[in-house]
N, C-alpha and C positions, 0 to 999 in steps of 0.2 A: 929585305925589309928593314927600314931604318928603326933605330931605337930612340926613344925620348923618355927622359925621366919625368915623373909626375909633377915635380916642382917646375921644370921647364915648360911642361904642357900648360900648367896654370897661367904662366905669364905670356905664352905665345899661342893660346888656344885658337884664336881667330885665324891666324896665319896657318896653323896646322890643319884646321878644317878646310881652308881654301885648298891646300895641297891635296888633301884627301878627296875633295870634290873633283880634282883633276887626275885622280888615279893613284896617288901615293898611299902607302899603307905603313903603319907604325906599330911597333911593339912598345907598349907603355910599361916602363919599369918603375918599381917601387923599392927603394933601397938597393938598387942594382939588380933586382930579380924581375923577370918578366911577370907582369900582373894582368895585362889585357892586350887586346889587339884592336886597333882603330883602322878600319878599311872602308872603301866605298860600298854603298848599299848593294850595288849589283854583285860585287864579289861576295859580300856576306850572304846574299840570297843563294848564290851558287854553292857556297860552302854548306849552308843549312840543307839544301836539297841533296847535295852529294852525301850527306851523312844521315839522311832520313832512313828509317828502318827498312822501308820497302825497297829503296834503291840499293842499300847495302846488301840486302838479301839477293837481289837480282845480279849485282856485280859478283858476289861470291859464287852463285850458281853458274854464271857465265865463265868465270875463271876455272871452276871445277870441270865444266864441260870441255873447255879448251885443253886443260891438262889431260883429260881423258881421251883426247883425240876427236871429240865430237864437235866438229866445226862446220861452217857453211861457207862455200866459196862465193865470191862476188857474182859469178855467173849464175849460181843457184838463186841468188836474191833477185835477179832479173833486171 
């Protein structure tokens, strides 16, 4: 993910947004430190869903089941 300083973003915002619309993502820095992320809406939606409480709980339960040997083969899934 590319980095862009907030001052540079101010002067090139239109170009940066065009790049984001085409799939690019940027870490926006303020005084050299990461302050925000700019990414396409589709990726942002995926990120929000991936961190939703219900899905986090399901992932944790699945990982625990796998670690405990409780798995389902592809043949069992049909």
